[in-house]
N, C-alpha and C positions, 0 to 999 in steps of 0.2 A: 689468436691472430698471428702469433710469432711463426707458427708452422707455415701458414699461408704466405707470409712475407718471405721466409726462407725459400719456399718453393718458387715463388715469382722471381727471386734473385738468380735462379739458375738459368733464366732466359737471358740470352745475350742482349746487352743494351739496357737492361733494367737494373738499377742500383737499389739500395735499401729504401731510400726516400721515395722513389718512384713506386716500388713494390708496396710500400705502406699506403701511399695515396690510392693505388688501384684496389688494394684490399679494403680500405675504408669505404670507398665509393660503391664497390660492388657488393659488399657485405658477404654473403655466402655464394661462392661461385657455383655450387651445385644446383642453384636455381636455373642456370643456363644449361639447356640440353646439349648444346654443341657450340663450337667456336663461332659459327655464323650467327647464332642467336646473341652471343655476347657482342660481336661486331655490330650487329644491328642496334643493340642497346646503346652502344657507344656512338652510333651515328657514322660508322666507317664504311658503310655499304654504298655502292653507287646508286644514284637516282636512276629511274627507268621510266621512259615514255614510250610504251609499245602499243601497237595497234595491228591486229591481224598478223601478217608475216613480218612486218617491220618492227625491229627491235633497236631502240636507241638508249644507250646508257650514258649518263652524265656524270657530274662531279659527285663527291660524297654527300650524303643527305644532311649531315650536321644537325640532325634532329635529336640526337641522344645526349648523353651526359658530357658536357663541355670539358669539365676538369679531367675526366678519364681520357677523352679523346686527345686532349692536349698532352697529357703525360705519355700516352702511347706514341704519338707523333714525335715528341721530343726524344723518346727512347730510341725510336727507329732512326732518327737523324744522328744520334750519338753512336749507335751501332755502325751505321754506314760510314761515318767519318773515321772511326777507329779501324774498320775493316780496310778502308782505302789506304790508310797509312801503312798497314802491315803488308800490303801487296806491292808497295813501291820500294822494295829493297833493291838497291843497285847491284848489278852483276859485277863480280870481281874478276 
């Protein structure tokens, strides 16, 4: 599992603890054929209420793994807050 954790740590916003949580919950990532399948498993895809030509997308479904979804959302918030601070360097 150490190699999986190291690989996940290369993603911006994901630290060792987050990577370990993601690796434990997902098990073997090779069981997901694509990123969309993993996002669906996590419950991070938008809900959809479509009929005929009308397509309505809603909030995320939240039907997947709660711990994984929370870890990914917190990692995204961490990345966003760190990226914002780097961009706010005052001009000299």
